[in-house]
N, C-alpha and C positions, 0 to 999 in steps of 0.2 A: 504493500499500501503506499509506504513512502518512499519507493522509487517510483511509483505511477505518479506522486503528487510532486519531485524533484522533476522529472521529466516533463510534467505541465510546466512547470514554474519555468524549465527553460525553453520551452516551446511558446509561452506568452512572451519572454523576453527578444527572442529571435524573430517571431512573428512582428513583435512591435515595430522593428526596424524596415518593415515594407508593407506600412500601414494601408497605403492605396491599393498595392496588388493584393494584398490578404481581403481587404473590403470587396474587391470585385470577385476574387474567388468564392467567399460567403456569399455573395448576391447571387453567382450563379446556380451554386446548389440550394440556397432560398428560393429561387424562382421555379426549380425543379421540383423541389419538394412541394411546393404552394400549388403549382399547377398538377400534379399528381393527386394531391388531397382534394382539391375544388372539383375536377374533373370526375374523379372515381366518387364522389358524395354526389355529384350532378347526375350523374349515370345511374347510380342506386336509387334516387328520388324519383326520376322519369320512369324508371321500372317498376317502381311501389307505385306511381301515379296510374300508370298503363292497367296493372293488375285490379287496383281499384275501380278504373272504369269498366274495365271489361265485367268485373263481377257486378257492378251497379246495372249493367245493361240488360244483365239476367244469367242464369246458372246454363252451362252446357246449350248456348243458344245458336241457333242456325237463322239466318233472316233469307227467306224467299220475297225476291223482287222481280216486277213484270217487266218484261223486256221494252225496248224502245223501236217503236216504228218510225223509220225514214220515208216522208212523203215528198213528192215531187210535183208539182205543178202549180198552176196561177190559183192564188188566195189560199195556198194551204201551208202549214208550217213543215220545216224541214225535219223536225225531230218532234216526236209526241210519245205519249206514254200508250203502251199496248194495251188492249182490252182484253187480255188473254188469262188474267188469274180471275179465280172467283171463290165464292166461298164453298161451293162445290168441292174445288181442289182442296181447299183446307181439310175438309172433311175425310176426303178421301186419303190424303197424307196420312191423318189420323188413325183412320180403321187399318189401312195396308201395311205399316211398316211396326213390327214389333221395337225398333230401335227408338220411336218417338213416343215421349212420355206426353206431351201436351202441344195442342196447336192452338194459336191465337190468331185469325185472319184480322187485317187491321187496314186503313187507307188515311192518307192525308192531304190536305191542300189549304194554304195561306189563305184567309178572309181578314177583311176589317170587322173588328170588332167595336162597340159601344157601348158606355153607360153613360147616361144622363148628358154631359155636353163633352165629356171624353171622347175621344176617338183614337183607337190604335189600328193604324193603318194595315198591319200585316202581323197575323197570330197564327201560329200552326196549328189547325183545328184538326183533331184525330178521332176519327171513328174507330170505337174500339168495343170488343166483347168483354164481358165481366171478367173473364180469367186473364186479361191482358196485364191487370197489375202482377199478378202473380208469375207469370211467363217473363215479364220484363223485369220484374223486381223494382217496380215503382207502385206505391201506394198512396192512399188518399189520408194526409194527416187529419183532417177534420171531414166531418159529415162522411159520406159513402161514395164508393166508385160507382162506375155504371153498373146495374144490376141487370139479371136476367128478364124483368118485368118490364123496365126500360126499353130493352133492346126489342122485346116480344111485342109492345105496344106502341113502339115509335115516340116515346116521349121526347119534349124539349128539354131535357135536363144536360147540365154541362158542370163539370168537375175542373176547374180552372187551376194552373199552375201558380206558385208562389210568386213568379214576377209580374204575371197579369194581376193578381192580387194588389201588390204595389202601385202598379199603374193606375187600376180602375177605381180600389177601393183602399188609399191610403189612410183613411180614417175611421173607417167603417168595417163591419161584419159581413163579408159579402153572400153567407148562406141565405138563401131564400129569395134574395135579389133577381131580378131579371134584367138580362144583358142582351144585347143585339147582335147576332151573328150574322154578316152580311144583311139581310131585311127581317130578318126570321127572329123572333125573341125566344130567349133559352132560359129557365131557371137555374140558378147555381144551387146545386146539391151536394158538392164537396170542394174539397182543397186539397190539392197534392202536396207530398212533402217537398222539400227544396232538392233538387238534384244537380245542379249546373250543368256544364258542357258536356257532351257527349265525346265519342273518338272522333268524331268529323268537325268540331267546334261548334254545333249547334245549341241554342241554349233551350235545353229541356224544360226550364221553367216558364218558357214563353208559349206553354202550349194550353190547348183547352181540349178536353175529352167529351166527349158525346155518343150516346149509343151508336153503334154501326150500321143499323138498319134505318137510323134517323139520318145520320148523314149520309148514306146512299139516296135515300129517297128525299129528302127535304133540302140537302145542301148541295149536291152535286149532280142528283138525276141519274146515275149509272147503275148497273149491276154488276160491273167488276171492281175489284179491289187493286190496292198497289202493293201490298204484302202480307207474307203470312210468317208470323214468328212461330218458330220451332223449337221445341225444348226436349234435348235426346236425354236418354233414360240415365246416362251418366257420361263423363268424359270421353271413355273408352268407346263409346256407341256413337260419337259424333261423326266420324267419316263414315261409317255404316249407314247413319241415317241421312247422310249427305247423298251417299250413292242411292239409296231406296227413294229419295225424293225426286231426284234427276230422272230415275227410271220410271216412276208412277207418272209426274207430269208430261214426260215425253209420250208416253202411252196415252195419256189423257188428251194432250192437244194434238195427238196423230202426228207427231213429227218424223218425217223419215232418217233412218239411219244416217245417210250423209248430209242432212241438214243440221244447223246449229241450234241451240237451245233459244224459245223465244222467252225465256226468264233467267235468273241470276241465284244461285244460291250460294250465300255470303257466310262462311266462317270467320266469326270474331278474331280467332287465333291466327287468321292469315292477316289481318290488319293488323295486329300485334306483332308480328313478324318483321312487318314494314316498318314499324316504328321502332321495333329492335335494331332494325339495319341502320335506322337513323342514327339510333343513340350510340351502336358501334362505331359511327364513321367520328361523331363526336369523342368518345373515348379514344379513338384512333390519334386524331388529329391533336389532341390535349397531351398523350403519350410521347407524341413525337415533339412537341414542343418541349416538353419535361425533358425528354434525352437531350435536346440541343443544349438546353440550359446547364444540366449536368455537364455535359462534354464541355463546355465552354467554362463551368466549375472546376472541372479536372483538370483542363489545361492550366488552368490558374494555378490552382493546387502546384503541378507540375512545375511550372517556372519558377514557382516562389522557391520550393525545396531543392532545385537545382542551384539557384543563388546561394541559398543558406549553406548548401554543403561546399560550395566554391570558397565562401568566405569564411568557413568555419573549419578548414583543413587543419591549422594549428591544433586547434580545440581538439579537433578528432585523434590527430596524430599524437598529441599529449594523452588523450586517455586510452589510446592504444598500448602507449609505452608503459603506463602503470597499470596495464592489466585488464582494460576492458575486453571483453569478448566480442565478436561479429554480432551476435545476436541483440547484445546491449546497445549496439550502435543501431542496428535495425530497428529496435523497440522505439529508440529516442526518436527517430524521424519519421517512423510510422504513426506515433503519438503527436507530433506537430502536425502532419497531413491529417490525419484523424480528425484532429481537434479543428481545423478549418471546416472540414466537411459537417461533423457533428454540429457544429454551431450554426452553420447555414440551415442543417436540417431542422435544428430547433426551433429556431426564429421561424421556418416556414411552416411546422407544425402549428405553432402558437398563433400564427396569423391565418392559417390556411381553415384550421376548425371555425374559427368566429366569421371567417368571410364566407365560407360556405352556409354557413346558417343564414347570414343576412342575403345572400343570394337566393337561397331556397325560401326565404322569407318574402323577398321583393318579387318573384317570380310566381309565388302563391303555390309553390309544388311542398307535397309533404316532406317532412323532415326526415334525412336518412344520412348514416354514416357507414361507409364503406371500410369495414374493418380490413379487407385485403389491400384496400388502397392504401391504408394507414400502414399497414407492413409493409408493402412495397415499397411506400415513399421513405420509411426509416431505413429499410434495408438498403436503397438505393445511396442515400445520402453515408451512409456509413461505409460502404462498399466502395465508391467513388474515391474517399479519401484513402484508403488503403491501397486502392489500384493506383493511385497516383503517387502514392509515397514509395512503391516499390523498387522503380528503377532508381531515384534520389539516394534510398538507402542503401540499395546494393553498391551504388557509384561509392558511396561514404565508407565502405568495409573495405574498398580496394586499396584505401591511403593508409601508407607505412609510414611507422616512426622515423625511418632512416629518409624518406623523402621529404619528411618536415624540416630535418636535420640541415638538408641541401639548399633550402628554400633562402 
């Protein structure tokens, strides 16, 4: 222990003669450590957020969307929603696949919504079945969600999102009140729990749920739907359920073997994989920046140690003459080089953790600390000092007492 303290005292004295070079070397290691910690924590937070988003959308969920029809000709739009997905398709999926636990058809479109003198120009109106809340893991916080009677009797009931409540009813309870959707009056029977944005960035709180049959008959006057929400039996059944859905719908829609699907089956895990790829790119770029910083710091340490060895030849020769072993000389210079890198690593750690917390807070991301990132940062900061000190310490052991006497 005493020898380590003596070595540290000598190291501080030596490095004090090269304050600027030492500071630059410490800065390089600091930036490398800082980058690794911040990027690792940011990646862990994004992964945590994505997992939470998937869970909030529904457990083991597959989403079937109607296809796109391309129209050409005067007075027609180039792209429009296909009218090929029906409630009967949803029933067929539920009754024909053992890998499907639950099915909830729905459809949506944006409409202007008014209460009193306040008008919201675009609110997403979702026509939903009673089991939508269970399948999509999205429940009413007050009042009730769409009921079977509501759907059967085509009642004008509405369950409004928390964002709509804040805009239309800032100072009163909306339950029992009537709002105008397009030109039709709907009575508020429930308030949805606060949900936030989904994977696509859409605000789920700026929505209003109405019975699906009411939506089709009174708001859009159509008999086809846009979405079928499918809950698989378990996570392992998702791919089998997806294959069953594709087979069932191709058969029902009379699609030839060589023809493309007129629908899309979306596995939310595929969406998360795209996000994971984007997150991995952030991590890779961050680690490249950290590696460059560590390299600069390592080169700084190497140059300082070579200078120190050159200027302390007499000291080294005298120590060798009075019996110092080669390993003592090596330990001395490795201690000095490691001190620089550890100092940079500690500063990076002390500043990196609070900086990560601030960044996550400002970005509205969940708190997460990457233990692997911390270990990697600390290991790298220590390792760069040892590696940068090997060559100078080896060079110091080649100095012989007789060489010093000739100087």
